[in-house]
N, CA, C and O atoms as a CHARMM CRD file, in Angstrom:
* protein
*
  396
    1    1 MET  N     89.66100 132.05900  75.41900 PROA 1      0.00000
    2    1 MET  CA    88.48000 132.34600  76.20600 PROA 1      0.00000
    3    1 MET  C     88.56600 131.67900  77.57100 PROA 1      0.00000
    4    1 MET  O     88.30400 132.30600  78.59800 PROA 1      0.00000
    5    2 ALA  N     88.93700 130.39700  77.57300 PROA 2      0.00000
    6    2 ALA  CA    88.99500 129.66500  78.83700 PROA 2      0.00000
    7    2 ALA  C     90.10600 130.20500  79.73300 PROA 2      0.00000
    8    2 ALA  O     89.95100 130.27200  80.95300 PROA 2      0.00000
    9    3 MET  N     91.21900 130.58800  79.12600 PROA 3      0.00000
   10    3 MET  CA    92.32100 131.10700  79.93000 PROA 3      0.00000
   11    3 MET  C     91.96100 132.43500  80.58200 PROA 3      0.00000
   12    3 MET  O     92.37800 132.70200  81.70900 PROA 3      0.00000
   13    4 SER  N     91.18600 133.27900  79.88300 PROA 4      0.00000
   14    4 SER  CA    90.79500 134.54800  80.48300 PROA 4      0.00000
   15    4 SER  C     89.84000 134.32600  81.64900 PROA 4      0.00000
   16    4 SER  O     89.85900 135.08800  82.61500 PROA 4      0.00000
   17    5 ILE  N     89.00700 133.29100  81.57300 PROA 5      0.00000
   18    5 ILE  CA    88.09800 132.98100  82.67500 PROA 5      0.00000
   19    5 ILE  C     88.88300 132.46900  83.86900 PROA 5      0.00000
   20    5 ILE  O     88.55700 132.79000  85.01200 PROA 5      0.00000
   21    6 LEU  N     89.92300 131.67000  83.61200 PROA 6      0.00000
   22    6 LEU  CA    90.72800 131.14400  84.70500 PROA 6      0.00000
   23    6 LEU  C     91.57700 132.22400  85.35200 PROA 6      0.00000
   24    6 LEU  O     91.88900 132.12700  86.53900 PROA 6      0.00000
   25    7 ARG  N     91.95700 133.24300  84.60900 PROA 7      0.00000
   26    7 ARG  CA    92.80500 134.29800  85.16300 PROA 7      0.00000
   27    7 ARG  C     92.01700 135.37700  85.89200 PROA 7      0.00000
   28    7 ARG  O     92.61700 136.20200  86.58000 PROA 7      0.00000
   29    8 LEU  N     90.70500 135.39900  85.76700 PROA 8      0.00000
   30    8 LEU  CA    89.88800 136.41600  86.39900 PROA 8      0.00000
   31    8 LEU  C     90.03400 136.41800  87.92200 PROA 8      0.00000
   32    8 LEU  O     90.21600 137.49500  88.49000 PROA 8      0.00000
   33    9 PRO  N     89.96400 135.27500  88.62100 PROA 9      0.00000
   34    9 PRO  CA    90.15700 135.31100  90.07600 PROA 9      0.00000
   35    9 PRO  C     91.54500 135.80600  90.46000 PROA 9      0.00000
   36    9 PRO  O     91.70100 136.46100  91.49000 PROA 9      0.00000
   37   10 LEU  N     92.55600 135.50300  89.64800 PROA 10     0.00000
   38   10 LEU  CA    93.90800 135.96500  89.94500 PROA 10     0.00000
   39   10 LEU  C     93.98600 137.47800  89.82500 PROA 10     0.00000
   40   10 LEU  O     94.63600 138.13400  90.63900 PROA 10     0.00000
   41   11 ARG  N     93.33000 138.03600  88.81600 PROA 11     0.00000
   42   11 ARG  CA    93.31700 139.49600  88.67000 PROA 11     0.00000
   43   11 ARG  C     92.61400 140.15600  89.84100 PROA 11     0.00000
   44   11 ARG  O     93.07800 141.17500  90.35200 PROA 11     0.00000
   45   12 LEU  N     91.50300 139.58600  90.26700 PROA 12     0.00000
   46   12 LEU  CA    90.78500 140.15100  91.40700 PROA 12     0.00000
   47   12 LEU  C     91.61600 140.05100  92.67400 PROA 12     0.00000
   48   12 LEU  O     91.59600 140.96300  93.50100 PROA 12     0.00000
   49   13 PHE  N     92.35700 138.94000  92.83900 PROA 13     0.00000
   50   13 PHE  CA    93.19900 138.77700  94.01700 PROA 13     0.00000
   51   13 PHE  C     94.31500 139.81400  94.03500 PROA 13     0.00000
   52   13 PHE  O     94.57000 140.41700  95.07800 PROA 13     0.00000
   53   14 THR  N     94.98800 140.03600  92.90700 PROA 14     0.00000
   54   14 THR  CA    96.08100 141.00500  92.88100 PROA 14     0.00000
   55   14 THR  C     95.55100 142.42200  93.04300 PROA 14     0.00000
   56   14 THR  O     96.23400 143.27200  93.61200 PROA 14     0.00000
   57   15 LYS  N     94.34500 142.68900  92.55300 PROA 15     0.00000
   58   15 LYS  CA    93.74700 144.00300  92.74500 PROA 15     0.00000
   59   15 LYS  C     93.45600 144.23900  94.22000 PROA 15     0.00000
   60   15 LYS  O     93.75100 145.31200  94.74600 PROA 15     0.00000
   61   16 ASN  N     92.87600 143.24100  94.89600 PROA 16     0.00000
   62   16 ASN  CA    92.58000 143.37100  96.32300 PROA 16     0.00000
   63   16 ASN  C     93.85600 143.44000  97.14500 PROA 16     0.00000
   64   16 ASN  O     93.89800 144.15300  98.14800 PROA 16     0.00000
   65   17 ALA  N     94.89300 142.72300  96.74900 PROA 17     0.00000
   66   17 ALA  CA    96.15500 142.76000  97.47600 PROA 17     0.00000
   67   17 ALA  C     96.78700 144.13400  97.35100 PROA 17     0.00000
   68   17 ALA  O     97.39500 144.62900  98.29900 PROA 17     0.00000
   69   18 GLY  N     96.64600 144.75600  96.18000 PROA 18     0.00000
   70   18 GLY  CA    97.18800 146.09600  95.99500 PROA 18     0.00000
   71   18 GLY  C     96.43600 147.11800  96.81300 PROA 18     0.00000
   72   18 GLY  O     97.03700 148.06000  97.32800 PROA 18     0.00000
   73   19 ILE  N     95.13400 146.95100  96.94400 PROA 19     0.00000
   74   19 ILE  CA    94.34000 147.88600  97.73100 PROA 19     0.00000
   75   19 ILE  C     94.67700 147.76300  99.20600 PROA 19     0.00000
   76   19 ILE  O     94.68800 148.76900  99.91600 PROA 19     0.00000
   77   20 MET  N     94.95100 146.55900  99.68600 PROA 20     0.00000
   78   20 MET  CA    95.22900 146.35500 101.09400 PROA 20     0.00000
   79   20 MET  C     96.70500 146.50500 101.43900 PROA 20     0.00000
   80   20 MET  O     97.11700 146.19500 102.55700 PROA 20     0.00000
   81   21 SER  N     97.49000 146.97200 100.50000 PROA 21     0.00000
   82   21 SER  CA    98.92300 147.08300 100.75800 PROA 21     0.00000
   83   21 SER  C     99.21500 148.24800 101.68400 PROA 21     0.00000
   84   21 SER  O     98.30000 148.93300 102.14100 PROA 21     0.00000
   85   22 ARG  N    100.47000 148.46700 101.95600 PROA 22     0.00000
   86   22 ARG  CA   100.91200 149.47300 102.91600 PROA 22     0.00000
   87   22 ARG  C    100.56300 150.88800 102.47300 PROA 22     0.00000
   88   22 ARG  O    100.34900 151.75900 103.31600 PROA 22     0.00000
   89   23 ASN  N    100.50200 151.13200 101.18200 PROA 23     0.00000
   90   23 ASN  CA   100.25300 152.48300 100.67900 PROA 23     0.00000
   91   23 ASN  C     98.76900 152.79900 100.53300 PROA 23     0.00000
   92   23 ASN  O     98.40800 153.77200  99.87100 PROA 23     0.00000
   93   24 ASN  N     97.92400 152.00500 101.13100 PROA 24     0.00000
   94   24 ASN  CA    96.47700 152.23300 101.16500 PROA 24     0.00000
   95   24 ASN  C     95.86200 152.36900  99.78300 PROA 24     0.00000
   96   24 ASN  O     94.99200 153.21600  99.57800 PROA 24     0.00000
   97   25 GLY  N     96.29500 151.55400  98.83200 PROA 25     0.00000
   98   25 GLY  CA    95.67000 151.54100  97.52900 PROA 25     0.00000
   99   25 GLY  C     96.25200 152.52800  96.54400 PROA 25     0.00000
  100   25 GLY  O     95.75200 152.61600  95.42300 PROA 25     0.00000
  101   26 LEU  N     97.27400 153.27000  96.89800 PROA 26     0.00000
  102   26 LEU  CA    97.86000 154.21000  95.95900 PROA 26     0.00000
  103   26 LEU  C     98.70000 153.50900  94.90700 PROA 26     0.00000
  104   26 LEU  O     98.91900 154.05200  93.82400 PROA 26     0.00000
  105   27 LYS  N     99.16300 152.32900  95.21000 PROA 27     0.00000
  106   27 LYS  CA   100.03400 151.59400  94.29700 PROA 27     0.00000
  107   27 LYS  C     99.45200 150.20100  94.10500 PROA 27     0.00000
  108   27 LYS  O     99.31300 149.44500  95.06600 PROA 27     0.00000
  109   28 THR  N     99.11400 149.86300  92.87600 PROA 28     0.00000
  110   28 THR  CA    98.62000 148.52100  92.58900 PROA 28     0.00000
  111   28 THR  C     99.62100 147.80700  91.71400 PROA 28     0.00000
  112   28 THR  O    100.34000 148.42800  90.93200 PROA 28     0.00000
  113   29 SER  N     99.65800 146.51900  91.85100 PROA 29     0.00000
  114   29 SER  CA   100.60900 145.71300  91.09800 PROA 29     0.00000
  115   29 SER  C     99.92400 145.08600  89.89700 PROA 29     0.00000
  116   29 SER  O     98.85600 144.49100  90.03900 PROA 29     0.00000
  117   30 ASN  N    100.52100 145.20900  88.71300 PROA 30     0.00000
  118   30 ASN  CA    99.99000 144.58800  87.50500 PROA 30     0.00000
  119   30 ASN  C    100.63600 143.24200  87.24400 PROA 30     0.00000
  120   30 ASN  O    100.27600 142.56700  86.28000 PROA 30     0.00000
  121   31 ILE  N    101.58500 142.83300  88.08300 PROA 31     0.00000
  122   31 ILE  CA   102.27800 141.56800  87.90300 PROA 31     0.00000
  123   31 ILE  C    101.43100 140.46100  88.51400 PROA 31     0.00000
  124   31 ILE  O    101.02500 140.54500  89.67300 PROA 31     0.00000
  125   32 SER  N    101.16700 139.42400  87.72800 PROA 32     0.00000
  126   32 SER  CA   100.37300 138.32200  88.26000 PROA 32     0.00000
  127   32 SER  C    101.26700 137.43900  89.12400 PROA 32     0.00000
  128   32 SER  O    102.38100 137.09200  88.73300 PROA 32     0.00000
  129   33 ARG  N    100.77400 137.08900  90.28100 PROA 33     0.00000
  130   33 ARG  CA   101.51900 136.25500  91.22000 PROA 33     0.00000
  131   33 ARG  C    101.01500 134.83600  91.12700 PROA 33     0.00000
  132   33 ARG  O     99.80900 134.59800  91.06100 PROA 33     0.00000
  133   34 THR  N    101.94100 133.88800  91.12200 PROA 34     0.00000
  134   34 THR  CA   101.53300 132.49200  91.05300 PROA 34     0.00000
  135   34 THR  C    101.52000 131.84500  92.42700 PROA 34     0.00000
  136   34 THR  O    100.85400 130.82700  92.61700 PROA 34     0.00000
  137   35 THR  N    102.23300 132.40300  93.38000 PROA 35     0.00000
  138   35 THR  CA   102.23500 131.85800  94.73000 PROA 35     0.00000
  139   35 THR  C    101.49900 132.80500  95.65500 PROA 35     0.00000
  140   35 THR  O    101.55800 134.02500  95.50100 PROA 35     0.00000
  141   36 GLN  N    100.81200 132.22600  96.60800 PROA 36     0.00000
  142   36 GLN  CA   100.10200 133.05300  97.56500 PROA 36     0.00000
  143   36 GLN  C    101.01900 133.37300  98.72700 PROA 36     0.00000
  144   36 GLN  O    101.85700 132.56100  99.11900 PROA 36     0.00000
  145   37 GLY  N    100.85400 134.53200  99.25600 PROA 37     0.00000
  146   37 GLY  CA   101.65300 134.93100 100.40400 PROA 37     0.00000
  147   37 GLY  C    100.83500 135.83700 101.29300 PROA 37     0.00000
  148   37 GLY  O     99.67000 136.11900 101.01300 PROA 37     0.00000
  149   38 ARG  N    101.43800 136.27700 102.33800 PROA 38     0.00000
  150   38 ARG  CA   100.78000 137.18800 103.25000 PROA 38     0.00000
  151   38 ARG  C    100.77600 138.55900 102.60900 PROA 38     0.00000
  152   38 ARG  O    101.84100 139.10200 102.31500 PROA 38     0.00000
  153   39 THR  N     99.60400 139.13100 102.38400 PROA 39     0.00000
  154   39 THR  CA    99.52300 140.38500 101.64900 PROA 39     0.00000
  155   39 THR  C     99.56700 141.60200 102.55400 PROA 39     0.00000
  156   39 THR  O    100.05100 142.65300 102.13500 PROA 39     0.00000
  157   40 VAL  N     99.08400 141.49400 103.77000 PROA 40     0.00000
  158   40 VAL  CA    99.04100 142.64400 104.66000 PROA 40     0.00000
  159   40 VAL  C    100.09600 142.44800 105.74100 PROA 40     0.00000
  160   40 VAL  O    100.00800 141.51700 106.54200 PROA 40     0.00000
  161   41 VAL  N    101.09300 143.32900 105.76100 PROA 41     0.00000
  162   41 VAL  CA   102.15900 143.22100 106.76100 PROA 41     0.00000
  163   41 VAL  C    102.17100 144.40700 107.70500 PROA 41     0.00000
  164   41 VAL  O    102.93600 144.42900 108.67000 PROA 41     0.00000
  165   42 SER  N    101.31800 145.40500 107.42900 PROA 42     0.00000
  166   42 SER  CA   101.29000 146.55900 108.31400 PROA 42     0.00000
  167   42 SER  C     99.87100 147.08500 108.43900 PROA 42     0.00000
  168   42 SER  O     99.01100 146.80200 107.60600 PROA 42     0.00000
  169   43 THR  N     99.64400 147.85200 109.49300 PROA 43     0.00000
  170   43 THR  CA    98.34500 148.47500 109.70900 PROA 43     0.00000
  171   43 THR  C     98.26800 149.76200 108.89800 PROA 43     0.00000
  172   43 THR  O     99.29200 150.23900 108.40900 PROA 43     0.00000
  173   44 PRO  N     97.08800 150.32800 108.74600 PROA 44     0.00000
  174   44 PRO  CA    96.99500 151.60100 107.99700 PROA 44     0.00000
  175   44 PRO  C     97.82500 152.72400 108.60100 PROA 44     0.00000
  176   44 PRO  O     98.22400 153.64400 107.88600 PROA 44     0.00000
  177   45 SER  N     98.09500 152.67000 109.90600 PROA 45     0.00000
  178   45 SER  CA    98.91400 153.71800 110.52600 PROA 45     0.00000
  179   45 SER  C    100.40300 153.50200 110.29500 PROA 45     0.00000
  180   45 SER  O    101.20300 154.39200 110.58300 PROA 45     0.00000
  181   46 GLY  N    100.80100 152.30300 109.76700 PROA 46     0.00000
  182   46 GLY  CA   102.20500 152.05200 109.46900 PROA 46     0.00000
  183   46 GLY  C    102.88200 151.09300 110.43000 PROA 46     0.00000
  184   46 GLY  O    104.04900 150.75400 110.23600 PROA 46     0.00000
  185   47 ALA  N    102.17800 150.64700 111.46100 PROA 47     0.00000
  186   47 ALA  CA   102.77100 149.71200 112.41500 PROA 47     0.00000
  187   47 ALA  C    102.88200 148.32800 111.78400 PROA 47     0.00000
  188   47 ALA  O    101.98400 147.89600 111.06100 PROA 47     0.00000
  189   48 ILE  N    103.98000 147.63700 112.05700 PROA 48     0.00000
  190   48 ILE  CA   104.19400 146.29900 111.52300 PROA 48     0.00000
  191   48 ILE  C    103.40300 145.30500 112.35600 PROA 48     0.00000
  192   48 ILE  O    103.46300 145.32900 113.58500 PROA 48     0.00000
  193   49 LEU  N    102.66600 144.43400 111.68600 PROA 49     0.00000
  194   49 LEU  CA   101.86800 143.42400 112.37900 PROA 49     0.00000
  195   49 LEU  C    102.77500 142.35700 112.97800 PROA 49     0.00000
  196   49 LEU  O    103.85100 142.09800 112.43700 PROA 49     0.00000
  197   50 PRO  N    102.36900 141.72900 114.08400 PROA 50     0.00000
  198   50 PRO  CA   103.19100 140.65700 114.66500 PROA 50     0.00000
  199   50 PRO  C    103.19400 139.42700 113.77800 PROA 50     0.00000
  200   50 PRO  O    102.34000 139.27000 112.90600 PROA 50     0.00000
  201   51 LYS  N    104.17100 138.55500 114.01400 PROA 51     0.00000
  202   51 LYS  CA   104.24900 137.31500 113.24500 PROA 51     0.00000
  203   51 LYS  C    103.01800 136.46000 113.52300 PROA 51     0.00000
  204   51 LYS  O    102.50700 136.45900 114.64300 PROA 51     0.00000
  205   52 PRO  N    102.54000 135.73600 112.52000 PROA 52     0.00000
  206   52 PRO  CA   101.39600 134.85500 112.75700 PROA 52     0.00000
  207   52 PRO  C    101.77600 133.70500 113.68700 PROA 52     0.00000
  208   52 PRO  O    102.92900 133.27800 113.72700 PROA 52     0.00000
  209   53 ASP  N    100.79600 133.21600 114.42500 PROA 53     0.00000
  210   53 ASP  CA   101.05400 132.11900 115.36100 PROA 53     0.00000
  211   53 ASP  C    101.36400 130.84600 114.59000 PROA 53     0.00000
  212   53 ASP  O    100.69500 130.52500 113.60700 PROA 53     0.00000
  213   54 LYS  N    102.38400 130.12500 115.04200 PROA 54     0.00000
  214   54 LYS  CA   102.73200 128.84400 114.44000 PROA 54     0.00000
  215   54 LYS  C    102.22500 127.72900 115.34100 PROA 54     0.00000
  216   54 LYS  O    102.43500 127.74600 116.55400 PROA 54     0.00000
  217   55 THR  N    101.56600 126.77600 114.73900 PROA 55     0.00000
  218   55 THR  CA   101.12500 125.61500 115.47700 PROA 55     0.00000
  219   55 THR  C    102.19000 124.54400 115.33200 PROA 55     0.00000
  220   55 THR  O    102.47400 124.10000 114.22000 PROA 55     0.00000
  221   56 PRO  N    102.78600 124.12200 116.44300 PROA 56     0.00000
  222   56 PRO  CA   103.82300 123.09600 116.32000 PROA 56     0.00000
  223   56 PRO  C    103.21500 121.77400 115.84200 PROA 56     0.00000
  224   56 PRO  O    102.19800 121.31900 116.36500 PROA 56     0.00000
  225   57 PHE  N    103.84300 121.18400 114.86400 PROA 57     0.00000
  226   57 PHE  CA   103.34400 119.93300 114.29900 PROA 57     0.00000
  227   57 PHE  C    104.47800 118.93400 114.35500 PROA 57     0.00000
  228   57 PHE  O    105.19400 118.74100 113.37300 PROA 57     0.00000
  229   58 GLY  N    104.64100 118.30700 115.48600 PROA 58     0.00000
  230   58 GLY  CA   105.76300 117.42200 115.70800 PROA 58     0.00000
  231   58 GLY  C    105.59900 116.06100 115.08700 PROA 58     0.00000
  232   58 GLY  O    104.57700 115.73900 114.48100 PROA 58     0.00000
  233   59 LEU  N    106.62500 115.28100 115.25500 PROA 59     0.00000
  234   59 LEU  CA   106.66900 113.93900 114.69200 PROA 59     0.00000
  235   59 LEU  C    105.60400 113.03300 115.29900 PROA 59     0.00000
  236   59 LEU  O    105.06200 112.16400 114.61500 PROA 59     0.00000
  237   60 ILE  N    105.30500 113.23200 116.57100 PROA 60     0.00000
  238   60 ILE  CA   104.30100 112.39300 117.24100 PROA 60     0.00000
  239   60 ILE  C    102.91300 112.67100 116.66700 PROA 60     0.00000
  240   60 ILE  O    102.14700 111.74000 116.41800 PROA 60     0.00000
  241   61 ARG  N    102.58700 113.94100 116.45800 PROA 61     0.00000
  242   61 ARG  CA   101.27700 114.27300 115.90100 PROA 61     0.00000
  243   61 ARG  C    101.15600 113.77000 114.47100 PROA 61     0.00000
  244   61 ARG  O    100.10800 113.26500 114.06900 PROA 61     0.00000
  245   62 MET  N    102.22300 113.90800 113.71300 PROA 62     0.00000
  246   62 MET  CA   102.18800 113.43300 112.33600 PROA 62     0.00000
  247   62 MET  C    102.01800 111.91900 112.29200 PROA 62     0.00000
  248   62 MET  O    101.26700 111.40200 111.46500 PROA 62     0.00000
  249   63 THR  N    102.70600 111.21100 113.16800 PROA 63     0.00000
  250   63 THR  CA   102.59100 109.75600 113.22500 PROA 63     0.00000
  251   63 THR  C    101.18500 109.34000 113.65400 PROA 63     0.00000
  252   63 THR  O    100.64300 108.35600 113.15100 PROA 63     0.00000
  253   64 ALA  N    100.60300 110.08800 114.57900 PROA 64     0.00000
  254   64 ALA  CA    99.26300 109.77200 115.05700 PROA 64     0.00000
  255   64 ALA  C     98.21700 109.93000 113.96300 PROA 64     0.00000
  256   64 ALA  O     97.15300 109.31400 114.03600 PROA 64     0.00000
  257   65 VAL  N     98.49600 110.73600 112.95800 PROA 65     0.00000
  258   65 VAL  CA    97.56500 110.90900 111.84900 PROA 65     0.00000
  259   65 VAL  C     97.86000 109.91700 110.72500 PROA 65     0.00000
  260   65 VAL  O     96.93400 109.32200 110.17300 PROA 65     0.00000
  261   66 VAL  N     99.11600 109.73300 110.38200 PROA 66     0.00000
  262   66 VAL  CA    99.47700 108.93600 109.21600 PROA 66     0.00000
  263   66 VAL  C     99.24700 107.44600 109.44200 PROA 66     0.00000
  264   66 VAL  O     98.68700 106.78000 108.57100 PROA 66     0.00000
  265   67 VAL  N     99.65700 106.91000 110.57100 PROA 67     0.00000
  266   67 VAL  CA    99.61000 105.46200 110.80600 PROA 67     0.00000
  267   67 VAL  C     98.18000 104.90900 110.76200 PROA 67     0.00000
  268   67 VAL  O     97.95500 103.90800 110.08100 PROA 67     0.00000
  269   68 PRO  N     97.20800 105.50600 111.45000 PROA 68     0.00000
  270   68 PRO  CA    95.84500 104.93500 111.35700 PROA 68     0.00000
  271   68 PRO  C     95.27000 104.96800 109.94400 PROA 68     0.00000
  272   68 PRO  O     94.63000 104.00800 109.51400 PROA 68     0.00000
  273   69 PHE  N     95.49200 106.06500 109.21700 PROA 69     0.00000
  274   69 PHE  CA    94.94600 106.14400 107.86500 PROA 69     0.00000
  275   69 PHE  C     95.66600 105.19000 106.92000 PROA 69     0.00000
  276   69 PHE  O     95.04700 104.64800 106.00400 PROA 69     0.00000
  277   70 LEU  N     96.94000 104.97900 107.12500 PROA 70     0.00000
  278   70 LEU  CA    97.68000 104.00500 106.32400 PROA 70     0.00000
  279   70 LEU  C     97.15700 102.60400 106.59100 PROA 70     0.00000
  280   70 LEU  O     97.00200 101.81100 105.66200 PROA 70     0.00000
  281   71 TYR  N     96.88600 102.29500 107.84900 PROA 71     0.00000
  282   71 TYR  CA    96.36400 100.98800 108.22900 PROA 71     0.00000
  283   71 TYR  C     94.96800 100.76600 107.64100 PROA 71     0.00000
  284   71 TYR  O     94.68000  99.69600 107.10600 PROA 71     0.00000
  285   72 VAL  N     94.11200 101.77300 107.74200 PROA 72     0.00000
  286   72 VAL  CA    92.75800 101.65200 107.19400 PROA 72     0.00000
  287   72 VAL  C     92.82000 101.49300 105.67500 PROA 72     0.00000
  288   72 VAL  O     92.04700 100.72500 105.10400 PROA 72     0.00000
  289   73 GLY  N     93.72100 102.20300 105.02400 PROA 73     0.00000
  290   73 GLY  CA    93.87300 102.07800 103.57600 PROA 73     0.00000
  291   73 GLY  C     94.31700 100.69500 103.15500 PROA 73     0.00000
  292   73 GLY  O     93.84100 100.16800 102.15000 PROA 73     0.00000
  293   74 THR  N     95.22700 100.10100 103.91500 PROA 74     0.00000
  294   74 THR  CA    95.66900  98.74200 103.57800 PROA 74     0.00000
  295   74 THR  C     94.55000  97.73200 103.80200 PROA 74     0.00000
  296   74 THR  O     94.40600  96.78800 103.02600 PROA 74     0.00000
  297   75 LEU  N     93.75500  97.91900 104.85500 PROA 75     0.00000
  298   75 LEU  CA    92.62700  97.01100 105.08000 PROA 75     0.00000
  299   75 LEU  C     91.60300  97.09900 103.95500 PROA 75     0.00000
  300   75 LEU  O     91.09500  96.07700 103.49400 PROA 75     0.00000
  301   76 ILE  N     91.30100  98.30600 103.51800 PROA 76     0.00000
  302   76 ILE  CA    90.32900  98.47900 102.44000 PROA 76     0.00000
  303   76 ILE  C     90.84100  97.82900 101.15700 PROA 76     0.00000
  304   76 ILE  O     90.09500  97.12000 100.48100 PROA 76     0.00000
  305   77 SER  N     92.11500  98.06700 100.81600 PROA 77     0.00000
  306   77 SER  CA    92.64900  97.50000  99.58100 PROA 77     0.00000
  307   77 SER  C     92.73600  95.98400  99.65100 PROA 77     0.00000
  308   77 SER  O     92.49400  95.30500  98.65300 PROA 77     0.00000
  309   78 LYS  N     93.08000  95.44400 100.81800 PROA 78     0.00000
  310   78 LYS  CA    93.15300  93.98600 100.97200 PROA 78     0.00000
  311   78 LYS  C     91.77700  93.35100 100.81000 PROA 78     0.00000
  312   78 LYS  O     91.63300  92.33600 100.12900 PROA 78     0.00000
  313   79 ASN  N     90.77100  93.94800 101.43700 PROA 79     0.00000
  314   79 ASN  CA    89.40900  93.40900 101.33300 PROA 79     0.00000
  315   79 ASN  C     88.85900  93.55000  99.92100 PROA 79     0.00000
  316   79 ASN  O     88.15200  92.65900  99.44900 PROA 79     0.00000
  317   80 PHE  N     89.16400  94.63700  99.24300 PROA 80     0.00000
  318   80 PHE  CA    88.67900  94.81800  97.88000 PROA 80     0.00000
  319   80 PHE  C     89.36300  93.84100  96.92500 PROA 80     0.00000
  320   80 PHE  O     88.72400  93.32400  96.00800 PROA 80     0.00000
  321   81 ALA  N     90.65500  93.58500  97.13000 PROA 81     0.00000
  322   81 ALA  CA    91.35600  92.60700  96.29600 PROA 81     0.00000
  323   81 ALA  C     90.77500  91.21300  96.51500 PROA 81     0.00000
  324   81 ALA  O     90.64700  90.44500  95.56100 PROA 81     0.00000
  325   82 ALA  N     90.42400  90.87500  97.75300 PROA 82     0.00000
  326   82 ALA  CA    89.80600  89.57600  98.02200 PROA 82     0.00000
  327   82 ALA  C     88.42700  89.48300  97.37900 PROA 82     0.00000
  328   82 ALA  O     88.04200  88.42100  96.89000 PROA 82     0.00000
  329   83 LEU  N     87.68500  90.57800  97.37600 PROA 83     0.00000
  330   83 LEU  CA    86.36800  90.59700  96.74600 PROA 83     0.00000
  331   83 LEU  C     86.48400  90.40400  95.24500 PROA 83     0.00000
  332   83 LEU  O     85.69900  89.66100  94.65600 PROA 83     0.00000
  333   84 LEU  N     87.45100  91.06100  94.61700 PROA 84     0.00000
  334   84 LEU  CA    87.65400  90.90500  93.17800 PROA 84     0.00000
  335   84 LEU  C     88.05000  89.47300  92.82800 PROA 84     0.00000
  336   84 LEU  O     87.58100  88.91800  91.83500 PROA 84     0.00000
  337   85 GLU  N     88.90900  88.88400  93.64300 PROA 85     0.00000
  338   85 GLU  CA    89.33400  87.51100  93.38100 PROA 85     0.00000
  339   85 GLU  C     88.18600  86.52900  93.59600 PROA 85     0.00000
  340   85 GLU  O     88.07000  85.54100  92.87100 PROA 85     0.00000
  341   86 GLU  N     87.34200  86.79500  94.58200 PROA 86     0.00000
  342   86 GLU  CA    86.21700  85.91600  94.88000 PROA 86     0.00000
  343   86 GLU  C     85.21800  85.88200  93.72200 PROA 86     0.00000
  344   86 GLU  O     84.65300  84.83100  93.42000 PROA 86     0.00000
  345   87 HSD  N     85.00400  87.01500  93.08200 PROA 87     0.00000
  346   87 HSD  CA    84.05300  87.09100  91.97200 PROA 87     0.00000
  347   87 HSD  C     84.72100  86.89400  90.61200 PROA 87     0.00000
  348   87 HSD  O     84.09900  87.12900  89.57600 PROA 87     0.00000
  349   88 ASP  N     85.95300  86.47400  90.61200 PROA 88     0.00000
  350   88 ASP  CA    86.71700  86.20900  89.38500 PROA 88     0.00000
  351   88 ASP  C     86.72600  87.40400  88.43400 PROA 88     0.00000
  352   88 ASP  O     86.68900  87.23100  87.21600 PROA 88     0.00000
  353   89 ILE  N     86.77300  88.59200  88.97800 PROA 89     0.00000
  354   89 ILE  CA    86.84500  89.79800  88.15500 PROA 89     0.00000
  355   89 ILE  C     88.29200  90.05400  87.75100 PROA 89     0.00000
  356   89 ILE  O     88.57900  90.31900  86.58300 PROA 89     0.00000
  357   90 PHE  N     89.18200  89.97400  88.69800 PROA 90     0.00000
  358   90 PHE  CA    90.59100  90.14400  88.39600 PROA 90     0.00000
  359   90 PHE  C     91.35500  89.07400  89.15700 PROA 90     0.00000
  360   90 PHE  O     91.54200  89.17000  90.37000 PROA 90     0.00000
  361   91 VAL  N     91.78700  88.06700  88.43900 PROA 91     0.00000
  362   91 VAL  CA    92.54700  86.98400  89.04700 PROA 91     0.00000
  363   91 VAL  C     93.84600  86.85000  88.26200 PROA 91     0.00000
  364   91 VAL  O     93.80500  86.59400  87.05800 PROA 91     0.00000
  365   92 PRO  N     94.97300  87.01200  88.89500 PROA 92     0.00000
  366   92 PRO  CA    96.23600  86.85700  88.16600 PROA 92     0.00000
  367   92 PRO  C     96.41500  85.41200  87.69400 PROA 92     0.00000
  368   92 PRO  O     96.08200  84.45600  88.39600 PROA 92     0.00000
  369   93 GLU  N     96.94700  85.29300  86.49200 PROA 93     0.00000
  370   93 GLU  CA    97.16100  83.94800  85.93600 PROA 93     0.00000
  371   93 GLU  C     98.41700  83.34600  86.51900 PROA 93     0.00000
  372   93 GLU  O     99.41800  84.02300  86.75200 PROA 93     0.00000
  373   94 ASP  N     98.32800  82.02700  86.75100 PROA 94     0.00000
  374   94 ASP  CA    99.49800  81.29800  87.24100 PROA 94     0.00000
  375   94 ASP  C    100.26300  80.76900  86.05000 PROA 94     0.00000
  376   94 ASP  O     99.86000  79.78200  85.43300 PROA 94     0.00000
  377   95 ASP  N    101.35100  81.41000  85.72700 PROA 95     0.00000
  378   95 ASP  CA   102.18700  80.96500  84.61700 PROA 95     0.00000
  379   95 ASP  C    103.26200  80.05600  85.16200 PROA 95     0.00000
  380   95 ASP  O    104.10200  80.46000  85.96600 PROA 95     0.00000
  381   96 ASP  N    103.21600  78.81400  84.70500 PROA 96     0.00000
  382   96 ASP  CA   104.25200  77.86200  85.10000 PROA 96     0.00000
  383   96 ASP  C    105.32200  77.84100  84.00400 PROA 96     0.00000
  384   96 ASP  O    105.07300  77.39500  82.88400 PROA 96     0.00000
  385   97 ASP  N    106.47400  78.31600  84.33700 PROA 97     0.00000
  386   97 ASP  CA   107.58000  78.34200  83.38600 PROA 97     0.00000
  387   97 ASP  C    108.56100  77.24500  83.74100 PROA 97     0.00000
  388   97 ASP  O    109.67300  77.51200  84.19900 PROA 97     0.00000
  389   98 ASP  N    108.14100  76.00400  83.52700 PROA 98     0.00000
  390   98 ASP  CA   109.00000  74.85400  83.82800 PROA 98     0.00000
  391   98 ASP  C    109.66100  74.32300  82.55700 PROA 98     0.00000
  392   98 ASP  O    109.67300  73.11400  82.33000 PROA 98     0.00000
  393   99 ASP  N    110.17800  75.15900  81.77400 PROA 99     0.00000
  394   99 ASP  CA   110.79500  74.71400  80.51400 PROA 99     0.00000
  395   99 ASP  C    112.13700  74.10000  80.74000 PROA 99     0.00000
  396   99 ASP  O    112.79000  73.67500  79.78700 PROA 99     0.00000
């Protein structure tokens, strides 16, 4: 029962993809697709659509996003660890192994 409910959106997606295909709905696919892709590659008149625009995502932009969030994450975890230690909620034991 649960699996049929989960597969319902996939069936609707493949039905809509078949309707919007190049053959204007004359051919529908019964094969369930697990990966999403571009479903419409041509216009109803048969002309091929241009390639979608690519947004360049260089190393500088990626660094500008990752570094601040990494820094904020370390600050939050450091402050939370200090709070836990202050309230004696989680304090690592000092095991002296001087045998």
